[in-house]
C-alpha positions as CSV (number, residue, x, y, z in Angstrom):
1,M,0.0,0.0,0.0
2,G,1.3,3.4,-0.8
3,T,2.5,5.9,1.7
4,S,2.6,9.3,0.1
5,S,1.4,11.4,-2.7
6,G,2.6,14.3,-4.9
7,S,4.3,14.5,-8.2
8,N,7.3,12.3,-7.6
9,I,5.5,9.0,-7.9
10,N,6.9,5.7,-8.9
11,H,4.3,3.0,-9.3
12,Q,5.2,-0.3,-7.6
13,H,3.1,-3.3,-8.3
14,S,4.5,-5.4,-5.5
15,S,2.4,-6.7,-2.6
16,K,3.1,-3.3,-0.9
17,M,3.8,0.0,-2.5
18,L,6.6,1.0,-0.1
19,P,7.8,4.6,0.6
20,P,9.3,6.9,-0.2
21,R,8.2,8.4,-3.5
22,Q,11.2,10.8,-3.5
23,Q,12.8,10.4,-6.9
24,P,11.8,13.1,-9.4
25,R,9.9,12.0,-12.5
26,P,12.1,12.5,-15.5
27,G,11.3,15.9,-17.0
28,S,9.1,17.0,-14.2
29,L,9.2,20.6,-12.9
30,Q,11.1,20.8,-9.7
31,T,10.0,23.7,-7.5
32,S,11.1,25.0,-4.1
33,L,8.0,27.3,-3.8
34,S,6.5,27.4,-0.4
35,L,3.0,26.1,-0.1
36,V,0.3,28.0,1.7
37,S,-2.8,26.2,3.0
38,S,-6.0,27.2,1.1
39,E,-7.7,27.7,4.5
40,H,-5.8,31.0,4.7
41,R,-7.4,32.2,1.5
42,L,-10.9,31.1,1.8
43,S,-13.4,31.6,4.6
44,P,-13.5,28.3,6.6
45,D,-17.3,28.0,6.2
46,A,-17.3,28.8,2.5
47,Q,-18.8,26.1,0.3
48,E,-16.5,25.2,-2.6
49,P,-18.3,25.7,-5.9
50,R,-18.4,23.4,-8.9
51,S,-19.3,25.4,-12.0
52,N,-20.3,22.2,-13.9
53,S,-20.5,18.6,-13.1
54,D,-17.4,17.6,-15.1
55,N,-15.0,20.1,-13.4
56,L,-12.6,19.1,-10.7
57,H,-11.2,22.5,-9.9
58,E,-13.2,24.0,-7.1
59,S,-13.1,27.7,-6.4
60,P,-10.2,30.0,-5.9
61,T,-8.1,27.2,-4.4
62,E,-8.6,23.8,-3.0
63,S,-10.3,22.5,0.1
64,A,-8.8,22.0,3.5
65,S,-8.6,18.3,2.7
66,S,-5.9,19.2,0.2
67,Q,-3.1,21.7,-0.2
68,E,-3.4,22.4,-3.9
69,T,-1.9,25.7,-3.3
70,W,1.1,27.8,-4.2
71,P,2.9,31.0,-3.0
72,T,0.7,33.9,-2.1
73,A,0.8,36.9,-4.5
74,D,3.2,39.7,-4.1
75,A,2.0,42.7,-2.0
76,V,-0.9,43.7,-4.1
77,T,-3.8,43.1,-1.7
78,A,-4.3,46.8,-1.2
79,K,-6.0,47.0,-4.6
80,K,-9.8,47.1,-4.6
81,M,-12.0,45.4,-7.1
82,E,-15.2,46.8,-8.6
83,N,-16.7,45.5,-11.9
84,G,-13.3,44.2,-13.0
85,K,-11.5,47.6,-12.6
86,I,-8.7,48.5,-10.2
87,E,-8.9,51.4,-7.8
88,N,-5.4,52.4,-6.7
89,D,-4.5,55.5,-4.9
90,C,-0.7,55.0,-5.1
91,P,0.9,57.2,-7.7
92,E,3.8,54.8,-8.2
93,Q,1.4,52.0,-9.2
94,S,-0.7,53.9,-11.7
95,V,0.3,52.0,-14.8
96,I,-3.2,51.2,-15.7
97,R,-4.3,54.8,-15.5
98,R,-1.6,55.8,-18.0
99,V,-3.0,53.5,-20.6
100,S,-5.6,55.1,-22.8
101,S,-9.2,54.1,-22.2
102,A,-9.5,52.7,-25.7
103,D,-6.7,50.2,-25.0
104,K,-7.6,49.2,-21.5
105,I,-8.8,45.7,-20.9
106,T,-10.1,44.1,-17.7
107,L,-10.1,40.6,-16.3
108,R,-13.8,40.3,-17.3
109,D,-12.9,41.3,-20.9
110,I,-10.4,38.5,-21.0
111,A,-12.9,36.1,-19.6
112,R,-15.7,36.9,-22.1
113,E,-14.2,38.4,-25.3
114,R,-12.9,36.5,-28.3
115,V,-9.4,35.2,-28.0
116,D,-8.1,36.9,-31.1
117,V,-9.6,40.3,-30.2
118,I,-8.1,40.3,-26.7
119,S,-4.7,38.9,-28.0
120,E,-4.4,41.8,-30.4
121,K,-5.1,44.4,-27.7
122,M,-2.6,42.8,-25.3
123,H,0.2,42.9,-27.8
124,R,-0.2,46.7,-27.8
125,L,-0.2,47.0,-24.0
126,P,3.0,47.5,-21.9
127,D,4.3,44.6,-19.8
128,E,3.6,46.6,-16.7
129,F,-0.1,46.8,-17.5
130,L,-0.2,43.0,-18.1
131,D,1.6,42.4,-14.8
132,E,-1.0,44.5,-13.0
133,L,-3.8,42.4,-14.5
134,K,-2.1,39.2,-13.3
135,N,-1.5,40.7,-9.8
136,Q,-5.1,41.7,-9.7
137,L,-6.1,38.1,-10.4
138,K,-3.6,36.8,-7.8
139,A,-5.2,39.0,-5.2
140,I,-8.6,37.6,-6.1
141,L,-7.4,34.0,-5.8
142,E,-5.8,34.7,-2.5
143,G,-9.2,35.6,-1.2
144,N,-8.0,38.2,1.3
145,G,-10.9,40.5,0.1
146,G,-13.4,38.0,1.5
147,S,-16.8,37.5,-0.2
148,Q,-16.1,40.3,-2.7
149,N,-13.1,38.5,-4.1
150,R,-14.9,35.2,-4.0
151,E,-17.9,36.5,-5.9
152,E,-15.6,38.1,-8.5
153,F,-13.8,34.8,-9.0
154,L,-17.0,32.9,-9.5
155,I,-18.2,35.5,-12.1
156,L,-14.9,35.2,-14.0
157,Q,-14.9,31.4,-13.8
158,K,-18.5,31.2,-15.0
159,L,-17.7,33.5,-17.9
160,V,-14.7,31.3,-18.9
161,Q,-16.4,27.9,-18.4
162,S,-19.6,28.9,-20.3
163,R,-17.7,29.5,-23.5
164,S,-17.6,27.0,-26.3
165,D,-15.0,28.9,-28.3
166,L,-12.1,28.2,-25.9
167,T,-10.5,25.2,-27.6
168,A,-7.0,24.0,-28.3
169,K,-7.3,25.4,-31.8
170,T,-8.4,28.9,-30.8
171,L,-6.1,29.2,-27.7
172,I,-3.0,28.9,-30.0
173,R,-3.7,32.5,-31.0
174,A,-3.8,33.7,-27.4
175,H,-1.3,36.2,-26.0
176,R,0.9,34.5,-23.4
177,A,-0.4,36.6,-20.5
178,Q,-4.0,36.1,-21.7
179,L,-3.5,32.3,-21.7
180,E,-2.0,32.3,-18.2
181,I,-4.9,34.3,-16.9
182,L,-7.5,32.0,-18.6
183,V,-5.8,28.9,-17.2
184,A,-5.6,30.5,-13.7
185,I,-9.3,31.4,-13.8
186,N,-10.3,27.9,-15.1
187,T,-8.3,26.0,-12.5
188,G,-8.4,28.4,-9.6
189,I,-4.6,28.0,-9.2
190,Q,-2.6,31.1,-9.0
191,A,0.7,29.3,-9.7
192,F,0.1,29.7,-13.4
193,L,0.5,33.5,-12.8
194,H,3.8,33.2,-10.9
195,P,6.8,34.8,-12.6
196,N,9.1,31.9,-11.6
197,I,7.0,29.3,-13.3
198,S,7.1,29.2,-17.1
199,L,5.2,26.5,-18.9
200,S,5.1,26.2,-22.6
201,Q,2.2,27.5,-24.6
202,T,1.3,24.0,-25.5
203,S,1.4,22.8,-21.9
204,L,-0.9,25.7,-20.7
205,I,-3.4,24.9,-23.5
206,E,-3.4,21.2,-22.5
207,V,-4.0,22.0,-18.9
208,F,-6.9,24.2,-20.0
209,V,-8.5,21.5,-22.1
210,Y,-7.9,18.8,-19.4
211,K,-5.2,16.9,-21.4
212,R,-2.4,17.6,-18.9
213,C,-2.4,17.5,-15.1
214,R,-3.0,20.9,-13.5
215,N,-0.5,20.0,-10.7
216,I,2.5,22.0,-11.9
217,A,4.9,19.6,-10.1
218,C,3.3,16.6,-11.9
219,Q,2.4,17.8,-15.4
220,N,1.7,14.3,-16.7
221,Q,-0.5,14.0,-19.8
222,L,-3.9,12.7,-19.1
223,P,-5.1,10.1,-18.6
224,A,-2.0,9.3,-16.6
225,D,-0.3,6.1,-17.6
226,D,-3.1,5.7,-20.1
227,C,-5.3,4.4,-17.4
228,T,-8.7,3.3,-18.7
229,C,-10.6,3.0,-15.3
230,E,-13.9,4.7,-14.9
231,L,-12.4,7.5,-12.8
232,C,-9.6,8.4,-15.2
233,A,-11.9,8.1,-18.2
234,N,-14.8,10.2,-16.9
235,R,-13.3,12.9,-14.7
236,N,-12.0,15.8,-16.6
237,G,-8.5,16.7,-15.4
238,F,-8.2,13.8,-12.9
239,C,-4.6,12.5,-12.5
240,N,-4.3,9.1,-10.8
241,L,-0.6,9.8,-10.0
242,C,-1.2,12.7,-7.7
243,M,-4.9,13.3,-7.0
244,C,-7.2,11.8,-4.4
245,V,-9.9,9.6,-5.9
246,I,-12.5,11.1,-3.4
247,C,-11.9,14.8,-3.4
248,N,-10.0,15.1,-6.7
249,K,-7.3,17.3,-5.1
250,F,-3.6,17.1,-5.1
251,D,-1.0,18.2,-2.6
252,F,2.7,17.8,-1.9
253,E,2.8,15.7,1.2
254,V,5.1,12.7,0.8
255,N,6.3,9.9,3.1
256,T,3.3,10.3,5.3
257,C,0.1,8.5,6.5
258,R,-1.8,11.4,5.0
259,W,-2.2,9.4,1.8
260,I,-3.1,5.8,1.2
261,G,-2.2,4.1,-2.1
262,C,-4.1,1.1,-3.3
263,D,-1.8,-2.0,-3.7
264,L,-3.8,-3.2,-6.7
265,C,-4.8,-0.2,-8.9
266,S,-2.2,2.3,-7.7
267,H,-4.7,5.1,-7.2
268,W,-4.4,7.4,-4.2
269,T,-6.8,8.6,-1.4
270,H,-6.4,11.2,1.3
271,T,-6.6,9.4,4.7
272,D,-9.0,12.1,5.9
273,C,-11.2,11.6,2.9
274,A,-11.2,7.8,3.4
275,I,-12.2,8.2,7.0
276,R,-14.9,10.7,6.3
277,D,-16.2,8.6,3.3
278,G,-16.3,5.3,5.2
279,Q,-13.6,3.8,3.1
280,I,-11.7,2.8,6.3
281,C,-13.6,0.2,8.4
282,M,-13.4,-3.3,10.0
283,G,-13.5,-6.3,7.7
284,S,-12.4,-9.8,7.1
285,S,-8.7,-10.5,6.9
286,V,-7.3,-9.6,3.5
287,K,-4.7,-12.5,3.7
288,S,-7.0,-15.3,4.7
289,G,-10.4,-14.0,3.7
290,S,-11.8,-15.4,6.9
291,G,-11.0,-15.4,10.6
292,P,-10.7,-12.3,12.8
293,N,-11.6,-8.9,11.4
294,E,-9.0,-6.2,10.9
295,M,-8.9,-2.5,9.9
296,L,-9.1,-2.3,6.1
297,F,-9.0,0.4,3.4
298,R,-11.4,0.0,0.5
299,C,-10.3,1.8,-2.7
300,R,-13.1,3.6,-4.4
301,A,-11.3,3.3,-7.8
302,C,-11.2,-0.5,-7.9
303,N,-13.4,-1.4,-4.8
304,R,-10.8,-3.8,-3.5
305,T,-9.4,-3.8,0.1
306,S,-6.0,-3.5,1.6
307,E,-5.1,-4.0,5.3
308,L,-3.9,-1.0,7.2
309,F,-1.7,-2.3,10.1
310,G,1.1,-3.4,7.8
311,W,0.8,-0.2,5.8
312,V,1.3,2.0,8.9
313,K,4.2,-0.2,10.0
314,D,5.9,0.2,6.6
315,V,5.4,4.0,6.7
316,F,6.9,4.4,10.2
317,Q,9.8,2.0,9.6
318,H,10.8,3.8,6.4
319,C,10.0,7.4,7.2
320,A,9.7,8.1,11.0
321,P,13.4,8.5,11.7
322,A,13.4,11.5,9.3
323,W,10.4,13.2,10.9
324,D,10.7,16.2,13.2
325,R,8.6,16.6,16.3
326,E,5.7,18.2,14.7
327,A,5.6,15.6,11.9
328,L,5.8,12.7,14.3
329,M,2.9,14.0,16.4
330,R,0.8,14.6,13.2
331,E,1.5,11.1,12.0
332,L,0.6,9.5,15.4
333,D,-2.6,11.5,15.3
334,F,-3.4,10.1,11.8
335,V,-2.8,6.6,13.0
336,S,-4.9,7.1,16.1
337,R,-7.8,8.3,14.1
338,I,-7.5,5.4,11.6
339,F,-7.6,2.8,14.4
340,R,-9.9,4.5,16.8
341,G,-12.8,2.1,16.0
342,S,-10.6,-1.0,15.7
343,D,-11.9,-4.2,17.2
344,D,-8.9,-6.5,16.6
345,P,-6.2,-6.8,19.3
346,R,-3.4,-5.4,17.2
347,G,-5.4,-2.4,16.0
348,K,-6.5,-1.6,19.6
349,K,-2.9,-1.8,20.9
350,L,-1.8,0.5,18.1
351,F,-4.5,3.0,18.9
352,W,-3.6,3.0,22.6
353,K,0.1,3.3,21.8
354,C,-0.4,6.3,19.6
355,E,-2.6,8.0,22.2
356,D,-0.1,7.3,25.0
357,L,2.9,8.7,22.9
358,L,0.9,11.8,21.9
359,E,0.1,12.5,25.6
360,K,3.8,12.0,26.6
361,M,5.1,14.2,23.8
362,R,2.6,17.0,24.8
363,G,4.2,16.6,28.2
364,G,7.7,17.1,26.8
365,Q,8.9,13.7,25.8
366,A,11.7,13.9,23.2
367,E,10.7,12.9,19.7
368,S,13.6,10.6,19.4
369,T,12.3,8.6,22.5
370,A,8.8,8.5,21.1
371,C,10.1,7.4,17.6
372,R,12.1,4.6,19.1
373,S,9.1,3.5,21.2
374,I,6.7,3.2,18.3
375,L,9.3,1.4,16.1
376,I,9.9,-1.1,18.9
377,F,6.1,-1.6,19.2
378,F,6.0,-2.5,15.5
379,Q,8.9,-5.0,15.9
380,V,7.1,-6.8,18.7
381,N,3.6,-6.7,17.1
382,V,4.0,-8.3,13.8
């Protein structure tokens, strides 16, 4: 069973998909960009929209069950939005005001007007003006403006996704900045606007038309590995190499109990999503098919089950020595929640052990001591 997810995935079809998935995929984009939780950009009680039933991107960013997020925009959040126009009282940031009214375009213009018309206009505009437009969209995607930014994003995304003229054929004629803005609106991911990330025109178009993974650190063509399963065939933009089969989101957590990989079909699921969706539960032993029940994971992609005790053991043995204090406590908490309802002796012991170690670490126990203790536990309880 798999132990992590992200872009650096090597499928292993052995009895267990062992960690870590650390080796970069050839040709993949390596990035050291810091990641920011989407919870900081969306109101916690906001319901993520789906503009149509086939879309996987959900609102300005991704839900709290995922970290499909990228660096926050530069310091541009002082700008105010109203009907797609920028209000800016800073003289040094008045590039847009210096452009003649006849040449000005707004984000809404880009979202609704013909590709060739906007492209022609953008070629006449200074780079500073185009940067201002991208910064404006970054600020909207950050969501620091609250409901106003959210509403503006939904308007822009609805405009883009309701158009039938945005195809691979027409987008070839788009201005580079125009294409980046359209892709960022369509996916809700501001990384496509970041100056340090430069994808080819072809790659951007393929992301827009769901032929390439929107995860910039993955970038595999879709369907990944030419998978013909129902999920990969019917979900626009879904990538089985880095996305959760339940929430459709990706993140960059590796070597962790946060993700569970199916031993049989090599699709991945967030542990939180699996718990919430009832995909983790007690069932007959996977090895014998009879006898005492144990805690199992049922993969939604193939509907087959994998046992969880051995998976957790593999994760800790391979990865725990490299975890810091915070990571170890987080992983112990994951395991505790997985085995909270366990009825079998091993599962109960593991739950009690995790709870005991968490309490001791909160009381000051060193992470090295706690790590050694849990590894000894796995050696004794085979």
